N, CA and C atoms of all chains as a GROMACS GRO file, in nm:
protein
  618
    1MET      N    1   5.502  12.878  10.058
    1MET     CA    2   5.637  12.833   9.999
    1MET      C    3   5.722  12.867  10.122
    2SER      N    4   5.824  12.781  10.149
    2SER     CA    5   5.928  12.780  10.247
    2SER      C    6   6.031  12.893  10.218
    3LYS      N    7   6.075  12.959  10.331
    3LYS     CA    8   6.179  13.051  10.323
    3LYS      C    9   6.330  12.994  10.344
    4TYR      N   10   6.426  13.073  10.290
    4TYR     CA   11   6.570  13.022  10.296
    4TYR      C   12   6.635  13.073  10.452
    5PHE      N   13   6.670  12.953  10.514
    5PHE     CA   14   6.692  12.974  10.653
    5PHE      C   15   6.858  12.935  10.672
    6LEU      N   16   6.940  13.023  10.726
    6LEU     CA   17   7.095  12.996  10.721
    6LEU      C   18   7.136  13.018  10.858
    7HIS      N   19   7.201  12.904  10.928
    7HIS     CA   20   7.250  12.928  11.043
    7HIS      C   21   7.404  12.883  11.040
    8GLY      N   22   7.493  12.997  11.067
    8GLY     CA   23   7.631  12.971  11.063
    8GLY      C   24   7.724  13.062  11.146
    9SER      N   25   7.854  13.013  11.158
    9SER     CA   26   7.933  13.095  11.238
    9SER      C   27   8.059  13.136  11.158
   10LEU      N   28   8.132  13.240  11.229
   10LEU     CA   29   8.260  13.304  11.193
   10LEU      C   30   8.336  13.290  11.301
   11ASN      N   31   8.476  13.243  11.276
   11ASN     CA   32   8.557  13.257  11.392
   11ASN      C   33   8.651  13.387  11.381
   12ALA      N   34   8.672  13.442  11.486
   12ALA     CA   35   8.767  13.556  11.494
   12ALA      C   36   8.904  13.522  11.553
   13ILE      N   37   8.986  13.584  11.503
   13ILE     CA   38   9.126  13.550  11.575
   13ILE      C   39   9.126  13.616  11.728
   14GLU      N   40   9.219  13.538  11.818
   14GLU     CA   41   9.202  13.560  11.950
   14GLU      C   42   9.203  13.712  11.976
   15GLY      N   43   9.087  13.765  12.069
   15GLY     CA   44   9.059  13.873  12.118
   15GLY      C   45   8.971  13.969  12.027
   16LYS      N   46   8.939  13.912  11.932
   16LYS     CA   47   8.853  14.010  11.814
   16LYS      C   48   8.708  13.949  11.799
   17GLY      N   49   8.657  13.867  11.900
   17GLY     CA   50   8.543  13.822  11.885
   17GLY      C   51   8.450  13.945  11.896
   18GLY      N   52   8.459  14.040  11.988
   18GLY     CA   53   8.375  14.136  12.013
   18GLY      C   54   8.361  14.232  11.896
   19GLU      N   55   8.481  14.247  11.840
   19GLU     CA   56   8.484  14.336  11.723
   19GLU      C   57   8.412  14.300  11.617
   20LEU      N   58   8.428  14.154  11.583
   20LEU     CA   59   8.380  14.090  11.475
   20LEU      C   60   8.211  14.087  11.499
   21ALA      N   61   8.153  14.069  11.614
   21ALA     CA   62   8.021  14.074  11.649
   21ALA      C   63   7.958  14.212  11.631
   22ASP      N   64   8.043  14.313  11.658
   22ASP     CA   65   7.993  14.445  11.646
   22ASP      C   66   7.983  14.472  11.496
   23LEU      N   67   8.079  14.434  11.393
   23LEU     CA   68   8.049  14.428  11.269
   23LEU      C   69   7.938  14.359  11.207
   24LEU      N   70   7.905  14.257  11.272
   24LEU     CA   71   7.783  14.170  11.234
   24LEU      C   72   7.680  14.251  11.259
   25LEU      N   73   7.665  14.300  11.381
   25LEU     CA   74   7.542  14.374  11.433
   25LEU      C   75   7.515  14.509  11.334
   26GLU      N   76   7.629  14.565  11.286
   26GLU     CA   77   7.625  14.676  11.183
   26GLU      C   78   7.562  14.613  11.053
   27ALA      N   79   7.619  14.494  11.028
   27ALA     CA   80   7.566  14.435  10.897
   27ALA      C   81   7.423  14.389  10.905
   28SER      N   82   7.359  14.371  11.022
   28SER     CA   83   7.218  14.337  11.035
   28SER      C   84   7.145  14.474  11.026
   29ARG      N   85   7.182  14.576  11.059
   29ARG     CA   86   7.105  14.701  11.025
   29ARG      C   87   7.107  14.728  10.876
   30LEU      N   88   7.228  14.706  10.800
   30LEU     CA   89   7.244  14.730  10.646
   30LEU      C   90   7.146  14.634  10.579
   31VAL      N   91   7.125  14.500  10.626
   31VAL     CA   92   7.042  14.405  10.544
   31VAL      C   93   6.886  14.432  10.589
   32ALA      N   94   6.871  14.481  10.696
   32ALA     CA   95   6.728  14.515  10.743
   32ALA      C   96   6.656  14.561  10.614
   33ASP      N   97   6.717  14.651  10.519
   33ASP     CA   98   6.652  14.696  10.410
   33ASP      C   99   6.677  14.639  10.268
   34ALA      N  100   6.735  14.503  10.287
   34ALA     CA  101   6.787  14.436  10.162
   34ALA      C  102   6.650  14.361  10.132
   35LYS      N  103   6.638  14.347   9.986
   35LYS     CA  104   6.519  14.253   9.951
   35LYS      C  105   6.520  14.131  10.002
   36GLY      N  106   6.394  14.092  10.076
   36GLY     CA  107   6.371  13.947  10.110
   36GLY      C  108   6.432  13.904  10.251
   37CYS      N  109   6.491  14.013  10.320
   37CYS     CA  110   6.541  13.987  10.467
   37CYS      C  111   6.436  13.983  10.557
   38SER      N  112   6.420  13.866  10.623
   38SER     CA  113   6.325  13.865  10.742
   38SER      C  114   6.388  13.869  10.859
   39LEU      N  115   6.514  13.810  10.859
   39LEU     CA  116   6.576  13.790  11.003
   39LEU      C  117   6.736  13.785  10.984
   40TYR      N  118   6.802  13.849  11.072
   40TYR     CA  119   6.941  13.854  11.057
   40TYR      C  120   6.986  13.878  11.201
   41LEU      N  121   7.004  13.768  11.272
   41LEU     CA  122   7.041  13.769  11.417
   41LEU      C  123   7.190  13.737  11.449
   42ILE      N  124   7.231  13.814  11.540
   42ILE     CA  125   7.382  13.794  11.585
   42ILE      C  126   7.376  13.718  11.727
   43SER      N  127   7.450  13.616  11.747
   43SER     CA  128   7.460  13.543  11.887
   43SER      C  129   7.626  13.496  11.900
   44ILE      N  130   7.656  13.479  12.021
   44ILE     CA  131   7.774  13.430  12.067
   44ILE      C  132   7.765  13.313  12.171
   45ASP      N  133   7.864  13.222  12.163
   45ASP     CA  134   7.864  13.117  12.248
   45ASP      C  135   7.951  13.173  12.382
   46GLU      N  136   7.895  13.184  12.506
   46GLU     CA  137   7.990  13.260  12.607
   46GLU      C  138   8.109  13.158  12.628
   47LYS      N  139   8.098  13.046  12.600
   47LYS     CA  140   8.223  12.940  12.621
   47LYS      C  141   8.326  12.959  12.499
   48VAL      N  142   8.273  13.017  12.391
   48VAL     CA  143   8.394  13.033  12.290
   48VAL      C  144   8.357  13.184  12.230
   49PRO      N  145   8.390  13.277  12.292
   49PRO     CA  146   8.368  13.407  12.251
   49PRO      C  147   8.402  13.458  12.126
   50GLU      N  148   8.519  13.388  12.061
   50GLU     CA  149   8.577  13.418  11.950
   50GLU      C  150   8.476  13.385  11.819
   51THR      N  151   8.380  13.303  11.850
   51THR     CA  152   8.286  13.251  11.727
   51THR      C  153   8.167  13.332  11.756
   52VAL      N  154   8.122  13.390  11.636
   52VAL     CA  155   8.008  13.475  11.621
   52VAL      C  156   7.932  13.409  11.529
   53TRP      N  157   7.790  13.392  11.580
   53TRP     CA  158   7.679  13.299  11.515
   53TRP      C  159   7.594  13.401  11.434
   54VAL      N  160   7.559  13.373  11.313
   54VAL     CA  161   7.452  13.453  11.238
   54VAL      C  162   7.355  13.369  11.202
   55THR      N  163   7.223  13.407  11.231
   55THR     CA  164   7.098  13.318  11.193
   55THR      C  165   7.013  13.405  11.109
   56GLU      N  166   6.991  13.362  10.974
   56GLU     CA  167   6.915  13.428  10.898
   56GLU      C  168   6.799  13.379  10.826
   57VAL      N  169   6.691  13.448  10.795
   57VAL     CA  170   6.608  13.410  10.706
   57VAL      C  171   6.571  13.499  10.587
   58TRP      N  172   6.562  13.449  10.469
   58TRP     CA  173   6.548  13.532  10.352
   58TRP      C  174   6.424  13.480  10.279
   59ASP      N  175   6.358  13.554  10.203
   59ASP     CA  176   6.260  13.496  10.117
   59ASP      C  177   6.314  13.382  10.020
   60THR      N  178   6.427  13.416   9.953
   60THR     CA  179   6.479  13.310   9.869
   60THR      C  180   6.636  13.310   9.905
   61LYS      N  181   6.695  13.197   9.846
   61LYS     CA  182   6.854  13.204   9.868
   61LYS      C  183   6.901  13.299   9.770
   62GLU      N  184   6.853  13.324   9.673
   62GLU     CA  185   6.888  13.433   9.567
   62GLU      C  186   6.901  13.576   9.639
   63ASP      N  187   6.785  13.601   9.724
   63ASP     CA  188   6.790  13.726   9.789
   63ASP      C  189   6.907  13.736   9.888
   64HIS      N  190   6.926  13.615   9.953
   64HIS     CA  191   7.060  13.627  10.036
   64HIS      C  192   7.190  13.653   9.963
   65GLU      N  193   7.201  13.571   9.858
   65GLU     CA  194   7.336  13.590   9.763
   65GLU      C  195   7.332  13.735   9.717
   66ASN      N  196   7.211  13.813   9.677
   66ASN     CA  197   7.229  13.926   9.625
   66ASN      C  198   7.265  14.026   9.727
   67SER      N  199   7.242  14.005   9.832
   67SER     CA  200   7.257  14.101   9.965
   67SER      C  201   7.423  14.118   9.951
   68LEU      N  202   7.483  14.006   9.924
   68LEU     CA  203   7.636  14.016   9.944
   68LEU      C  204   7.706  14.088   9.834
   69LYS      N  205   7.606  14.140   9.751
   69LYS     CA  206   7.678  14.234   9.638
   69LYS      C  207   7.649  14.379   9.664
   70ILE      N  208   7.560  14.416   9.765
   70ILE     CA  209   7.532  14.532   9.825
   70ILE      C  210   7.670  14.605   9.861
   71GLU      N  211   7.696  14.731   9.796
   71GLU     CA  212   7.822  14.812   9.825
   71GLU      C  213   7.869  14.800   9.974
   72ALA      N  214   7.772  14.855  10.059
   72ALA     CA  215   7.808  14.879  10.200
   72ALA      C  216   7.820  14.754  10.275
   73VAL      N  217   7.754  14.643  10.213
   73VAL     CA  218   7.770  14.504  10.275
   73VAL      C  219   7.911  14.456  10.242
   74ARG      N  220   7.957  14.465  10.122
   74ARG     CA  221   8.071  14.425  10.068
   74ARG      C  222   8.194  14.497  10.141
   75SER      N  223   8.167  14.640  10.181
   75SER     CA  224   8.272  14.718  10.247
   75SER      C  225   8.281  14.659  10.396
   76LEU      N  226   8.169  14.624  10.442
   76LEU     CA  227   8.178  14.553  10.583
   76LEU      C  228   8.239  14.416  10.587
   77ILE      N  229   8.236  14.357  10.476
   77ILE     CA  230   8.288  14.231  10.468
   77ILE      C  231   8.438  14.250  10.453
   78SER      N  232   8.481  14.342  10.404
   78SER     CA  233   8.624  14.371  10.376
   78SER      C  234   8.701  14.416  10.508
   79LYS      N  235   8.604  14.471  10.589
   79LYS     CA  236   8.652  14.519  10.732
   79LYS      C  237   8.674  14.380  10.807
   80ALA      N  238   8.572  14.284  10.806
   80ALA     CA  239   8.566  14.179  10.881
   80ALA      C  240   8.692  14.072  10.844
   81VAL      N  241   8.713  14.049  10.722
   81VAL     CA  242   8.812  13.957  10.673
   81VAL      C  243   8.932  13.958  10.763
   82PRO      N  244   8.998  14.071  10.793
   82PRO     CA  245   9.116  14.055  10.862
   82PRO      C  246   9.102  14.023  11.001
   83LEU      N  247   8.974  14.006  11.057
   83LEU     CA  248   8.964  13.964  11.182
   83LEU      C  249   8.944  13.814  11.200
   84LEU      N  250   8.916  13.759  11.074
   84LEU     CA  251   8.876  13.607  11.075
   84LEU      C  252   8.999  13.516  11.099
   85ALA      N  253   8.984  13.411  11.177
   85ALA     CA  254   9.070  13.295  11.169
   85ALA      C  255   9.039  13.197  11.067
   86GLY      N  256   9.094  13.197  10.976
   86GLY     CA  257   9.064  13.091  10.871
   86GLY      C  258   8.933  13.117  10.783
   87GLN      N  259   8.912  13.037  10.688
   87GLN     CA  260   8.821  13.051  10.583
   87GLN      C  261   8.668  13.027  10.647
   88PRO      N  262   8.580  13.138  10.626
   88PRO     CA  263   8.444  13.085  10.693
   88PRO      C  264   8.362  12.983  10.618
   89GLN      N  265   8.313  12.883  10.702
   89GLN     CA  266   8.233  12.773  10.638
   89GLN      C  267   8.104  12.811  10.616
   90ARG      N  268   8.050  12.730  10.512
   90ARG     CA  269   7.903  12.777  10.481
   90ARG      C  270   7.821  12.730  10.579
   91GLY      N  271   7.719  12.814  10.625
   91GLY     CA  272   7.645  12.758  10.740
   91GLY      C  273   7.538  12.652  10.701
   92HIS      N  274   7.451  12.614  10.788
   92HIS     CA  275   7.350  12.490  10.783
   92HIS      C  276   7.242  12.561  10.707
   93GLU      N  277   7.200  12.518  10.595
   93GLU     CA  278   7.080  12.572  10.508
   93GLU      C  279   6.980  12.491  10.547
   94LEU      N  280   6.862  12.559  10.581
   94LEU     CA  281   6.727  12.488  10.601
   94LEU      C  282   6.635  12.548  10.511
   95SER      N  283   6.503  12.491  10.544
   95SER     CA  284   6.397  12.558  10.480
   95SER      C  285   6.308  12.592  10.587
   96PHE      N  286   6.264  12.736  10.614
   96PHE     CA  287   6.196  12.782  10.722
   96PHE      C  288   6.036  12.758  10.678
   97LEU      N  289   5.972  12.688  10.778
   97LEU     CA  290   5.837  12.659  10.751
   97LEU      C  291   5.756  12.756  10.818
   98GLY      N  292   5.775  12.795  10.920
   98GLY     CA  293   5.671  12.900  10.989
   98GLY      C  294   5.731  12.920  11.134
   99GLY      N  295   5.657  13.001  11.208
   99GLY     CA  296   5.665  13.009  11.353
   99GLY      C  297   5.642  13.154  11.415
  100HIS      N  298   5.666  13.170  11.529
  100HIS     CA  299   5.617  13.290  11.603
  100HIS      C  300   5.738  13.389  11.605
  101GLY      N  301   5.736  13.509  11.571
  101GLY     CA  302   5.826  13.628  11.594
  101GLY      C  303   5.874  13.675  11.483
  102ILE      N  304   5.842  13.631  11.369
  102ILE     CA  305   5.913  13.672  11.249
  102ILE      C  306   5.806  13.759  11.168
  103SER      N  307   5.850  13.865  11.097
  103SER     CA  308   5.746  13.931  11.021
  103SER      C  309   5.733  13.867  10.896
  104MET      N  310   7.141  14.364  12.791
  104MET     CA  311   7.160  14.216  12.845
  104MET      C  312   7.126  14.129  12.718
  105SER      N  313   7.201  14.022  12.713
  105SER     CA  314   7.165  13.937  12.601
  105SER      C  315   7.046  13.849  12.623
  106LYS      N  316   6.988  13.794  12.531
  106LYS     CA  317   6.871  13.713  12.540
  106LYS      C  318   6.929  13.555  12.522
  107TYR      N  319   6.830  13.461  12.568
  107TYR     CA  320   6.855  13.308  12.562
  107TYR      C  321   6.829  13.280  12.410
  108PHE      N  322   6.926  13.230  12.341
  108PHE     CA  323   6.906  13.169  12.187
  108PHE      C  324   6.944  13.016  12.205
  109LEU      N  325   6.841  12.937  12.147
  109LEU     CA  326   6.841  12.788  12.139
  109LEU      C  327   6.808  12.752  12.004
  110HIS      N  328   6.910  12.665  11.941
  110HIS     CA  329   6.898  12.621  11.819
  110HIS      C  330   6.905  12.469  11.823
  111GLY      N  331   6.815  12.399  11.811
  111GLY     CA  332   6.820  12.236  11.805
  111GLY      C  333   6.723  12.164  11.733
  112SER      N  334   6.723  12.032  11.734
  112SER     CA  335   6.648  11.950  11.650
  112SER      C  336   6.584  11.830  11.702
  113LEU      N  337   6.480  11.777  11.640
  113LEU     CA  338   6.401  11.676  11.702
  113LEU      C  339   6.396  11.571  11.583
  114ASN      N  340   6.423  11.442  11.601
  114ASN     CA  341   6.446  11.343  11.492
  114ASN      C  342   6.288  11.267  11.495
  115ALA      N  343   6.240  11.259  11.389
  115ALA     CA  344   6.096  11.177  11.383
  115ALA      C  345   6.147  11.042  11.329
  116ILE      N  346   6.043  10.944  11.378
  116ILE     CA  347   6.058  10.821  11.314
  116ILE      C  348   6.012  10.814  11.168
  117GLU      N  349   6.059  10.734  11.073
  117GLU     CA  350   6.040  10.720  10.931
  117GLU      C  351   5.885  10.771  10.897
  118GLY      N  352   5.867  10.874  10.806
  118GLY     CA  353   5.733  10.910  10.762
  118GLY      C  354   5.662  10.988  10.837
  119LYS      N  355   5.727  11.051  10.964
  119LYS     CA  356   5.648  11.115  11.065
  119LYS      C  357   5.708  11.268  11.080
  120GLY      N  358   5.818  11.313  10.992
  120GLY     CA  359   5.867  11.439  10.992
  120GLY      C  360   5.776  11.543  10.976
  121GLY      N  361   5.674  11.541  10.877
  121GLY     CA  362   5.565  11.629  10.850
  121GLY      C  363   5.487  11.648  10.956
  122GLU      N  364   5.441  11.552  11.018
  122GLU     CA  365   5.352  11.543  11.140
  122GLU      C  366   5.440  11.614  11.255
  123LEU      N  367   5.532  11.577  11.295
  123LEU     CA  368   5.614  11.635  11.387
  123LEU      C  369   5.624  11.804  11.370
  124ALA      N  370   5.648  11.829  11.243
  124ALA     CA  371   5.661  11.974  11.205
  124ALA      C  372   5.532  12.027  11.234
  125ASP      N  373   5.449  11.985  11.196
  125ASP     CA  374   5.304  12.046  11.218
  125ASP      C  375   5.271  12.069  11.363
  126LEU      N  376   5.298  11.968  11.457
  126LEU     CA  377   5.292  11.969  11.619
  126LEU      C  378   5.380  12.099  11.656
  127LEU      N  379   5.487  12.114  11.592
  127LEU     CA  380   5.584  12.214  11.640
  127LEU      C  381   5.545  12.350  11.594
  128LEU      N  382   5.479  12.343  11.494
  128LEU     CA  383   5.421  12.485  11.421
  128LEU      C  384   5.307  12.495  11.528
  129GLU      N  385   5.236  12.417  11.575
  129GLU     CA  386   5.118  12.439  11.675
  129GLU      C  387   5.186  12.487  11.799
  130ALA      N  388   5.297  12.435  11.824
  130ALA     CA  389   5.359  12.468  11.962
  130ALA      C  390   5.393  12.629  11.942
  131SER      N  391   5.445  12.664  11.823
  131SER     CA  392   5.496  12.794  11.809
  131SER      C  393   5.382  12.916  11.831
  132ARG      N  394   5.253  12.848  11.804
  132ARG     CA  395   5.140  12.953  11.826
  132ARG      C  396   5.116  12.950  11.969
  133LEU      N  397   5.137  12.846  12.038
  133LEU     CA  398   5.112  12.840  12.187
  133LEU      C  399   5.225  12.919  12.258
  134VAL      N  400   5.338  12.913  12.222
  134VAL     CA  401   5.450  12.987  12.296
  134VAL      C  402   5.458  13.148  12.269
  135ALA      N  403   5.372  13.175  12.149
  135ALA     CA  404   5.369  13.309  12.105
  135ALA      C  405   5.318  13.408  12.217
  136ASP      N  406   5.246  13.348  12.321
  136ASP     CA  407   5.195  13.435  12.432
  136ASP      C  408   5.264  13.394  12.552
  137ALA      N  409   5.361  13.312  12.559
  137ALA     CA  410   5.443  13.278  12.684
  137ALA      C  411   5.513  13.387  12.716
  138LYS      N  412   5.565  13.413  12.848
  138LYS     CA  413   5.649  13.499  12.896
  138LYS      C  414   5.787  13.500  12.843
  139GLY      N  415   5.826  13.603  12.787
  139GLY     CA  416   5.964  13.621  12.728
  139GLY      C  417   6.000  13.546  12.590
  140CYS      N  418   5.893  13.521  12.538
  140CYS     CA  419   5.919  13.430  12.398
  140CYS      C  420   5.917  13.537  12.274
  141SER      N  421   6.038  13.568  12.244
  141SER     CA  422   6.058  13.659  12.116
  141SER      C  423   6.055  13.583  11.980
  142LEU      N  424   6.099  13.462  11.981
  142LEU     CA  425   6.117  13.389  11.852
  142LEU      C  426   6.098  13.244  11.872
  143TYR      N  427   6.039  13.168  11.786
  143TYR     CA  428   6.007  13.040  11.778
  143TYR      C  429   5.990  12.963  11.660
  144LEU      N  430   6.086  12.932  11.572
  144LEU     CA  431   6.078  12.928  11.447
  144LEU      C  432   6.109  12.779  11.415
  145ILE      N  433   6.035  12.726  11.309
  145ILE     CA  434   6.029  12.576  11.264
  145ILE      C  435   6.095  12.566  11.131
  146SER      N  436   6.200  12.481  11.114
  146SER     CA  437   6.249  12.469  10.978
  146SER      C  438   6.284  12.320  10.959
  147ILE      N  439   6.303  12.280  10.827
  147ILE     CA  440   6.344  12.137  10.818
  147ILE      C  441   6.455  12.150  10.702
  148ASP      N  442   6.535  12.055  10.709
  148ASP     CA  443   6.644  12.014  10.614
  148ASP      C  444   6.586  11.936  10.512
  149GLU      N  445   6.555  11.968  10.373
  149GLU     CA  446   6.499  11.912  10.260
  149GLU      C  447   6.576  11.768  10.255
  150LYS      N  448   6.686  11.770  10.292
  150LYS     CA  449   6.790  11.634  10.263
  150LYS      C  450   6.759  11.543  10.381
  151VAL      N  451   6.698  11.612  10.486
  151VAL     CA  452   6.676  11.506  10.607
  151VAL      C  453   6.531  11.542  10.667
  152PRO      N  454   6.447  11.501  10.589
  152PRO     CA  455   6.291  11.563  10.613
  152PRO      C  456   6.245  11.506  10.750
  153GLU      N  457   6.317  11.394  10.811
  153GLU     CA  458   6.249  11.354  10.949
  153GLU      C  459   6.313  11.445  11.080
  154THR      N  460   6.397  11.527  11.032
  154THR     CA  461   6.473  11.620  11.129
  154THR      C  462   6.390  11.731  11.120
  155VAL      N  463   6.341  11.792  11.247
  155VAL     CA  464   6.274  11.922  11.248
  155VAL      C  465   6.358  12.013  11.353
  156TRP      N  466   6.400  12.126  11.281
  156TRP     CA  467   6.476  12.229  11.347
  156TRP      C  468   6.378  12.322  11.432
  157VAL      N  469   6.426  12.363  11.548
  157VAL     CA  470   6.349  12.468  11.621
  157VAL      C  471   6.454  12.567  11.673
  158THR      N  472   6.436  12.698  11.634
  158THR     CA  473   6.525  12.804  11.672
  158THR      C  474   6.448  12.898  11.765
  159GLU      N  475   6.487  12.921  11.875
  159GLU     CA  476   6.424  13.013  11.978
  159GLU      C  477   6.496  13.114  12.035
  160VAL      N  478   6.427  13.228  12.061
  160VAL     CA  479   6.483  13.344  12.148
  160VAL      C  480   6.394  13.385  12.275
  161TRP      N  481   6.453  13.367  12.378
  161TRP     CA  482   6.362  13.379  12.503
  161TRP      C  483   6.437  13.506  12.576
  162ASP      N  484   6.358  13.571  12.654
  162ASP     CA  485   6.425  13.687  12.734
  162ASP      C  486   6.527  13.609  12.848
  163THR      N  487   6.487  13.505  12.901
  163THR     CA  488   6.588  13.426  12.987
  163THR      C  489   6.559  13.284  12.966
  164LYS      N  490   6.679  13.210  12.993
  164LYS     CA  491   6.667  13.065  12.991
  164LYS      C  492   6.555  13.014  13.086
  165GLU      N  493   6.528  13.086  13.202
  165GLU     CA  494   6.411  13.040  13.290
  165GLU      C  495   6.280  13.061  13.217
  166ASP      N  496   6.259  13.163  13.144
  166ASP     CA  497   6.131  13.178  13.072
  166ASP      C  498   6.115  13.062  12.975
  167HIS      N  499   6.218  13.010  12.903
  167HIS     CA  500   6.225  12.897  12.827
  167HIS      C  501   6.157  12.791  12.890
  168GLU      N  502   6.232  12.746  13.018
  168GLU     CA  503   6.207  12.644  13.106
  168GLU      C  504   6.047  12.637  13.157
  169ASN      N  505   6.014  12.764  13.183
  169ASN     CA  506   5.880  12.791  13.248
  169ASN      C  507   5.784  12.738  13.127
  170SER      N  508   5.808  12.781  13.011
  170SER     CA  509   5.725  12.755  12.897
  170SER      C  510   5.686  12.600  12.884
  171LEU      N  511   5.792  12.518  12.931
  171LEU     CA  512   5.760  12.385  12.909
  171LEU      C  513   5.674  12.315  13.012
  172LYS      N  514   5.619  12.409  13.111
  172LYS     CA  515   5.544  12.366  13.222
  172LYS      C  516   5.395  12.406  13.174
  173ILE      N  517   5.364  12.475  13.081
  173ILE     CA  518   5.249  12.530  13.041
  173ILE      C  519   5.162  12.390  13.007
  174GLU      N  520   5.029  12.389  13.063
  174GLU     CA  521   4.958  12.258  13.030
  174GLU      C  522   4.951  12.240  12.864
  175ALA      N  523   4.907  12.338  12.803
  175ALA     CA  524   4.886  12.314  12.664
  175ALA      C  525   5.011  12.281  12.588
  176VAL      N  526   5.121  12.325  12.612
  176VAL     CA  527   5.254  12.282  12.570
  176VAL      C  528   5.289  12.119  12.627
  177ARG      N  529   5.260  12.091  12.740
  177ARG     CA  530   5.293  11.972  12.806
  177ARG      C  531   5.208  11.878  12.718
  178SER      N  532   5.084  11.924  12.675
  178SER     CA  533   5.004  11.817  12.596
  178SER      C  534   5.046  11.794  12.460
  179LEU      N  535   5.118  11.922  12.408
  179LEU     CA  536   5.163  11.888  12.266
  179LEU      C  537   5.288  11.798  12.276
  180ILE      N  538   5.364  11.827  12.385
  180ILE     CA  539   5.478  11.730  12.388
  180ILE      C  540   5.452  11.593  12.400
  181SER      N  541   5.360  11.562  12.489
  181SER     CA  542   5.296  11.416  12.496
  181SER      C  543   5.260  11.367  12.365
  182LYS      N  544   5.192  11.442  12.271
  182LYS     CA  545   5.156  11.400  12.131
  182LYS      C  546   5.289  11.383  12.052
  183ALA      N  547   5.389  11.461  12.080
  183ALA     CA  548   5.519  11.448  11.994
  183ALA      C  549   5.595  11.328  12.035
  184VAL      N  550   5.592  11.290  12.157
  184VAL     CA  551   5.683  11.172  12.202
  184VAL      C  552   5.694  11.059  12.101
  185PRO      N  553   5.553  11.015  12.078
  185PRO     CA  554   5.563  10.878  12.001
  185PRO      C  555   5.605  10.894  11.873
  186LEU      N  556   5.620  11.004  11.826
  186LEU     CA  557   5.666  11.043  11.681
  186LEU      C  558   5.821  11.041  11.669
  187LEU      N  559   5.895  11.044  11.801
  187LEU     CA  560   6.044  11.068  11.806
  187LEU      C  561   6.105  10.941  11.782
  188ALA      N  562   6.217  10.965  11.719
  188ALA     CA  563   6.311  10.858  11.709
  188ALA      C  564   6.437  10.870  11.802
  189GLY      N  565   6.424  10.821  11.891
  189GLY     CA  566   6.532  10.831  12.009
  189GLY      C  567   6.501  10.960  12.089
  190GLN      N  568   6.596  10.981  12.187
  190GLN     CA  569   6.602  11.081  12.293
  190GLN      C  570   6.638  11.218  12.241
  191PRO      N  571   6.562  11.332  12.251
  191PRO     CA  572   6.595  11.449  12.207
  191PRO      C  573   6.719  11.501  12.247
  192GLN      N  574   6.812  11.564  12.184
  192GLN     CA  575   6.929  11.609  12.223
  192GLN      C  576   6.902  11.769  12.270
  193ARG      N  577   6.990  11.816  12.367
  193ARG     CA  578   6.965  11.954  12.405
  193ARG      C  579   7.020  12.042  12.304
  194GLY      N  580   6.957  12.141  12.255
  194GLY     CA  581   7.002  12.217  12.138
  194GLY      C  582   7.138  12.304  12.171
  195HIS      N  583   7.179  12.384  12.088
  195HIS     CA  584   7.287  12.469  12.089
  195HIS      C  585   7.260  12.597  12.162
  196GLU      N  586   7.298  12.624  12.279
  196GLU     CA  587   7.282  12.752  12.371
  196GLU      C  588   7.356  12.859  12.326
  197LEU      N  589   7.313  12.964  12.291
  197LEU     CA  590   7.394  13.091  12.254
  197LEU      C  591   7.339  13.199  12.335
  198SER      N  592   7.405  13.298  12.337
  198SER     CA  593   7.357  13.447  12.394
  198SER      C  594   7.324  13.529  12.272
  199PHE      N  595   7.194  13.572  12.256
  199PHE     CA  596   7.164  13.650  12.146
  199PHE      C  597   7.189  13.798  12.179
  200LEU      N  598   7.284  13.850  12.074
  200LEU     CA  599   7.333  13.985  12.121
  200LEU      C  600   7.238  14.087  12.036
  201GLY      N  601   7.173  14.071  11.922
  201GLY     CA  602   7.088  14.168  11.868
  201GLY      C  603   7.087  14.129  11.700
  202GLY      N  604   7.009  14.216  11.660
  202GLY     CA  605   6.999  14.193  11.496
  202GLY      C  606   6.873  14.240  11.454
  203HIS      N  607   6.839  14.213  11.317
  203HIS     CA  608   6.699  14.261  11.258
  203HIS      C  609   6.613  14.149  11.231
  204GLY      N  610   6.471  14.190  11.256
  204GLY     CA  611   6.375  14.100  11.234
  204GLY      C  612   6.315  14.039  11.351
  205ILE      N  613   6.344  14.073  11.474
  205ILE     CA  614   6.297  14.031  11.604
  205ILE      C  615   6.232  14.148  11.685
  206SER      N  616   6.103  14.099  11.719
  206SER     CA  617   6.061  14.225  11.823
  206SER      C  618   6.129  14.249  11.953
   0.00000   0.00000   0.00000
């Protein structure tokens, strides 16, 4: 059965890209223990440093949505919101078939 | 130091999406031993099954480019080319900062 793959970005206000990336790296440590989380990667585009990219693989979409209800994750999200420039867009949802490097 | 992250897609001709995905899954097994390859994931968009997505993390861009010179990888690429609809586009290049789930 394929897993749930999500690749999306968050835009920070001017000068806050680094701070947002740090928060999302912290989030990656939190969701490491969340049910069904296989991958939660943080990347940036050097040409657009205010945009932080999150690439995730979860056993199911439901596992992903449940992770957003975890108290510590909700608290991180509330810290991130003031750093954001505009509404976050839903990421690109794919079905993960397999590959190398993921547990 | 950040790693090299690449997220891109290949478009198959009508009815060949599955075959292309299988070839890329085979490629993921090959590059598992290539220098600097941390991640090589294959995904599809259920709504656009002819498009196969590849998400990669390498220690360096050079490691990624060197992998394309490996004989077995070149042979797989030559099998994939007849399945493609048009020229492959360069993927989205990012700097991978960190996260969960990657060795």
